[in-house]
C-alpha positions in Angstrom: 8.8 -17.2 -18.6 5.4 -16.8 -20.2 2.5 -17.9 -17.5 1.4 -21.3 -17.9 -2.6 -22.0 -17.4 -1.5 -23.7 -14.0 0.2 -20.5 -12.9 -2.7 -18.2 -13.9 -5.1 -20.5 -11.9 -2.7 -20.8 -9.0 -2.7 -17.0 -8.9 -6.4 -17.3 -7.5 -5.2 -19.0 -4.2 -4.7 -16.5 -1.5 -1.3 -16.4 0.3 -1.3 -17.8 3.7 0.0 -14.8 5.5 -2.7 -12.5 6.6 -3.9 -9.5 4.4 -3.3 -6.0 5.3 -6.5 -4.3 4.1 -10.1 -5.2 3.0 -12.0 -3.5 0.2 -15.2 -3.8 -1.8 -15.2 -2.7 -5.5 -18.5 -2.0 -7.0 -19.9 -0.9 -10.3 -16.8 -1.8 -12.2 -16.5 -1.0 -16.0 -13.7 -2.6 -17.9 -13.0 -0.8 -21.2 -10.2 -2.2 -23.3 -8.2 -1.4 -26.5 -5.5 -3.3 -28.3 -2.2 -1.2 -28.2 1.1 -1.7 -30.0 3.2 -4.1 -28.0 6.6 -2.6 -28.6 5.1 0.7 -27.4 4.0 -0.7 -24.1 7.1 -2.6 -23.4 9.2 0.3 -23.5 7.1 1.8 -20.8 7.6 -1.1 -18.4 10.3 -1.3 -15.6 13.0 -4.0 -15.8 11.7 -7.3 -14.9 8.4 -7.0 -16.4 7.2 -8.3 -19.7 3.9 -7.6 -21.4 1.3 -10.5 -21.2 -0.3 -11.0 -24.6 -3.5 -12.7 -25.6 -3.0 -14.4 -29.0 -0.3 -11.9 -29.7 -2.2 -8.9 -28.8 -1.5 -6.2 -25.9 -4.2 -4.6 -24.1 -4.8 -1.3 -22.0 -7.8 -0.9 -20.0 -9.5 2.1 -18.4 -11.4 1.0 -15.2 -13.7 3.4 -13.3 -15.3 1.9 -10.2 -16.5 2.5 -6.5 -14.3 1.8 -3.7 -16.3 0.8 -0.7 -15.6 -0.1 2.9 -11.7 0.2 2.5 -10.2 -0.6 5.9 -6.9 -1.8 7.3 -6.8 -5.1 9.1 -8.1 -5.1 12.6 -9.8 -1.7 12.1 -13.4 -0.5 11.1 -14.1 1.7 7.9 -13.5 4.9 8.8 -15.8 8.0 7.7 -14.4 10.1 4.9 -11.8 7.5 4.3 -13.3 4.2 3.4 -15.6 5.1 0.5 -14.5 7.0 -2.7 -14.0 6.8 -6.5 -11.2 5.4 -8.4 -10.4 5.4 -12.1 -7.3 3.4 -13.3 -5.3 3.0 -16.3 -3.5 -0.5 -16.7 -2.0 -3.0 -18.8 -1.2 -6.8 -18.2 2.1 -8.2 -17.4 4.1 -11.0 -16.0 7.4 -11.2 -14.0 10.5 -13.3 -14.7 9.0 -16.2 -12.8 5.9 -16.2 -14.7 3.4 -14.7 -12.3 0.8 -12.8 -14.3 -0.6 -9.5 -13.0 -1.6 -5.8 -13.5 0.8 -2.8 -14.2 -0.8 0.6 -13.4 0.0 3.6 -15.6 -2.2 5.8 -13.3 -4.7 5.5 -10.6 -6.9 8.6 -9.8 -9.1 8.9 -6.7 -10.9 11.5 -4.9 -9.7 10.8 -1.4 -6.4 12.6 -0.8 -5.5 10.6 2.3 -6.1 7.3 0.3 -3.9 8.8 -2.5 -1.1 9.6 0.1 -1.2 6.1 1.7 -1.3 4.3 -1.8 1.8 6.1 -3.0 3.6 6.0 0.2 3.0 2.2 1.1 2.2 0.7 -2.1 4.3 2.6 -4.4 1.5 3.0 -6.9 1.2 6.1 -9.0 -2.1 7.5 -7.5 -3.1 11.0 -8.1 -5.9 13.0 -6.6 -8.7 13.8 -8.7 -12.3 15.6 -8.6 -14.8 12.9 -9.3 -18.4 12.3 -9.2 -20.9 9.4 -9.9 -24.7 9.0 -9.8 -26.6 5.7 -10.4 -30.1 5.9 -11.8 -32.2 3.5 -9.3 -34.7 2.8 -12.1 -32.5 1.8 -15.1 -29.2 1.3 -13.3 -27.0 3.7 -15.5 -23.8 4.8 -13.7 -22.9 8.3 -14.6 -19.3 8.6 -13.7 -17.1 11.9 -14.1 -13.4 12.5 -13.4 -11.3 15.5 -13.6 -7.5 15.3 -12.9 -6.5 17.5 -10.4 -3.9 18.9 -12.8 -6.7 19.7 -15.3 -5.1 17.8 -17.9 -8.3 15.6 -18.7 -11.9 15.6 -17.9 -13.8 12.6 -18.7 -17.3 10.9 -18.5 -18.5 7.4 -18.5 -21.9 6.3 -18.6 -22.4 2.8 -18.4 -24.6 -0.3 -17.2 -24.4 -4.0 -17.1 -27.0 -6.1 -19.0 -27.8 -9.9 -19.5 -27.0 -12.6 -17.1 -23.8 -12.8 -15.2 -21.2 -15.4 -15.5 -17.6 -16.4 -14.4 -15.1 -16.0 -17.3 -14.3 -19.2 -19.3 -10.7 -20.5 -18.5 -8.7 -19.5 -21.7 -11.2 -16.7 -23.0 -10.4 -13.0 -23.5 -12.5 -12.1 -20.4 -10.4 -14.7 -18.3 -7.2 -13.0 -19.7 -8.4 -9.4 -18.7 -10.2 -10.1 -15.5 -8.6 -13.0 -13.7 -5.6 -10.7 -12.3 -4.6 -11.5 -8.8 -1.3 -9.7 -8.5 -0.3 -6.1 -8.9 3.1 -4.9 -9.5 4.9 -1.6 -8.5 8.3 -0.2 -8.6 10.2 1.2 -5.8 12.6 4.0 -7.5 14.6 4.5 -4.3 15.7 1.0 -4.0 15.5 0.2 -7.7 13.5 -2.9 -7.3 10.4 -4.5 -8.5 7.5 -5.4 -5.9 4.5 -7.6 -6.2 1.3 -7.7 -4.0 -1.5 -10.2 -4.2 -5.1 -8.8 -4.6 -7.3 -11.9 -3.5 -10.8 -12.1 -4.3 -13.5 -14.6 -5.9 -13.5 -14.6 -9.8 -15.6 -12.0 -11.2 -19.1 -12.4 -12.1 -19.2 -10.2 -15.2 -21.9 -9.2 -17.6 -22.0 -7.3 -20.9 -21.4 -3.6 -20.7 -23.8 -1.2 -22.4 -21.7 2.0 -22.9 -23.4 5.2 -23.6 -20.4 7.6 -23.1 -16.8 7.1 -22.7 -13.3 9.0 -23.1 -10.1 7.5 -23.8 -8.3 10.8 -22.6 -6.9 9.1 -19.4 -4.9 6.7 -21.5 -4.0 9.2 -24.2 -2.5 11.4 -21.3 -0.4 8.6 -20.6 1.1 8.8 -24.0 -0.7 5.7 -25.1 -2.7 5.5 -28.4 -4.9 2.5 -29.3 -4.7 0.5 -32.5 -7.7 1.0 -34.7 -10.6 -0.3 -32.7 -12.0 -3.8 -34.0 -15.6 -2.5 -34.0 -17.5 0.5 -34.5 -17.9 1.1 -30.6 -14.6 3.0 -30.3 -13.0 0.4 -28.0 -12.3 -3.3 -28.3 -13.9 -4.7 -25.5 -16.2 -3.7 -22.6 -17.5 -5.7 -19.7 -19.1 -4.8 -16.2 -18.9 -6.4 -12.7 -21.3 -5.3 -10.0 -19.2 -6.1 -6.8 -16.3 -8.0 -5.4 -14.8 -8.4 -2.0 -11.2 -8.0 -1.8 -8.1 -8.8 0.6 -5.1 -6.9 -0.2 -1.7 -8.5 0.8 1.6 -6.6 1.5 4.3 -6.1 -1.0 7.2 -8.2 -1.4 10.1 -8.2 -3.6 9.2 -9.7 -7.0 
């Protein structure tokens, strides 16, 4: 079932049960490429279907800062609550028409967080060597990530510019950013899992990108179609910050 507009908007509403974790995501860059839909669909587990925007499938690379990560009822912990993450993702829906995100990889520079996410949330996290600096005068984020396996070494230099706004319903930004569920697959039990990620709608800006690397996507065996502009990617935007509530996984 293709998600209706009502289902996409309803996904914003947080579940009635309590969240299991709180997080703040900051300095987010969303870089997207159009990718052959058949190639991507073959990579998805049973029960998930690619979500398309006007017939196009997108894969995104998203570097950002994880801040104030903490379980429910506990304060942030030094050395565990602030770290960097870079994920490679696409957009999907389940058989009930619930729209969400499927992650091909998630890299973080906090080994305990990687273990927790792999164990409890069944997500393909990997440990990476990462660093990021922000220029106080011009707002440039200089973000570097090197996969622990040494398979890639990426750099992203970016900043937001212009006025912030909420995505217009039905726009490409709405399709890419307004995602409130993640999907995971438990290979031991052979079942698809779904968890809500509740937050207010992103306030995004145009992204100015001075350096980027598509290698994290390429190492997943994903090749983009010819970019639609001379930038080397098909879409880019920036969001400064959003506070997030993470809910536990349930069977999709």
